N, C-alpha and C positions, 0 to 999 in steps of 0.2 A: 505492499502501499502505500504510497508518495503522493503527495498536496499537489496541488498544479499548480504553475506558476507564471504559466506562460504562457495565454490568450490569441487563438487566429479572429483579427479584426471584429469577425460577425458576430463571436460570442459576446464583446462586447456593450451594456450597454443597459439599461433596466427592465430587458424584459431577462436578463441571468438572476437569477437571484442572488450570485455571488458575489454582485457590485453593488454594494449596501453602501449608503451613505458613510456608516459607521467605519468602516472596512479603508473607503477609499478619503475619511479620516485621515484616517490612522496609518496610513500606509503611505500617507502622500509625504511627511518627513523624512521618511527612506533617505529620500534624493535628493533631499537638499542639500546647498551647498555648504552647508556648516556640520555636514558631516565624514569623518573617516571611517573607510572600513577596516574594520580589521579579521582578515580572513586566516591565522594561523594561533595557533596557544602559543605559540614561542611569541607571539608581536604584543599578544593578552598579558601575559605575563610577562614581560616588560615594560608596559605600561602599567602597570599595580606594583612593578617594584620600586617604579620610581617614580609612582604618586609619591603624594606628603603623605608622611603618618604609618606608612610599609614598615614594616621589623624584617628584614631579610634574616631569618634564624639563621645558626651556622647545621640546622638537618636537611642531609640534601632531601632531593625529589624521588622516590619511590620508581625506579626506573624511567627518571625520565625522556631517555631519548626516544622508548618506546611509544612515547605521547607527546609526541613531537619539539622532549624542548633539549636543550644543552646539557649533557652532560653532570656539569656542576653547580646547576639549581640547584636553589634552595627553598625551603618550607619559607611559605611568606604567610606574614601576620598580621593582622589589622581590627582592629582592636574600632566596632562603631559605636555609636551614640545609643540611645533610644530604636524601638523599633515603631514609627510611625504612619498613618496609611495604610496600614493588613490588615483590616478587619472586616468582618465576612458581611457586613451591611455596607462597605465601598466597593464590595465586588458586585457588582452589575453586566449582564446579559442583555442584547438586542434580541429584542423577538421575545424574552421571557416576559411570562403574568406580572403584572404591577415594572413593567419597567419601562420606563420615559424616555422610549428613543430622543425624541426632539431635545429633552432635555442631556441626555446623555451624549448625545452630537455636540450638543453645546459648550455639554464640561470641558470633550476631549479636546475640540475647535482652542474651548481657551486656551488649552495645555499646552497642546502646538503653538498656538501664537506665541506664548509665554517663555515656547523653549528656544527659537527663533534667532535671540543673538544666544547661544549656549552654545558653549562645542561637543557633538556625539558623537558615537560612537557604533557601528554598526556590527554586530555578529551574525554569524550564523552557524547553526549546529545541528546536526539529525537526531532526533529521539526515535528510540527504541534501535535494534542490532538485531533486526532480521530483516531480510524483504517482504512479509509479509506485511510487517507494523512498520514500517519509517514516516516518519513527517519530519519536514524543514521546520525550523522554527528560528524567530527573527529577537535578535535584544536593541534596543535601543536608547545608551543609555547618554548620561552627562557628563561628563570628564569632573573627576573629582570620586567619581564611584567604579575606578580601572577595578579595586581587586572585586567587587560584586560583577564586573564583567568578565573577569579570569576565572570566579570557583563557580560563575555561569558555564562557562566552557569546559573545564572539567567535570562539571556534573553530566553535562551531555558527550557525544561523539564530534569534538570534531571532525571538521570534511575532510581527513586523511584522502590519499586514492583511491583508496581499499574502499572506503566507505561512499566517497563520491562513485564508483563504478556499482557501490551493493544498491544505491540511490537509482540509479539512470533503469537498475535493472526491478524496481518495483513498482508495482501493481498499480498507476493512477487511481484515487477512491473521487468519487462525485462529492461535491459539498463540501 
């Protein structure tokens, strides 16, 4: 199973349920001129290592070369502040009962607008390690959150040559 990223011109439009206003609002900032693409775990590691507040420990990353890091890579430590905005009440799914999509779209548009003067990093990973269930996930995160970017890429499968081929062989899913 794989997600669909490219569409024929005739597939694009209001007639296709994949092209919602919410999706368009969320996807647009990924293409902004304030976005830097982070393609490898090695790039994410370097960004995180050089991010203010990061502690580079003396512990080596286990089997660093196998995950695309330099063999001398060390475990990184970052002490985050309080968690905010991660409450169940903050989770909204467009189309679900009780969710005002127009209100949600307005809030998302405002968040996108507020990020326009911020340097953002865009990373992609695969979720799922088998051709029968693989989806491509995207993260857009502001400068200063490089350790979250690195941790996110570590938690999923970065786009190694092997997994890019596996994803290409996976069966696309509609919807």
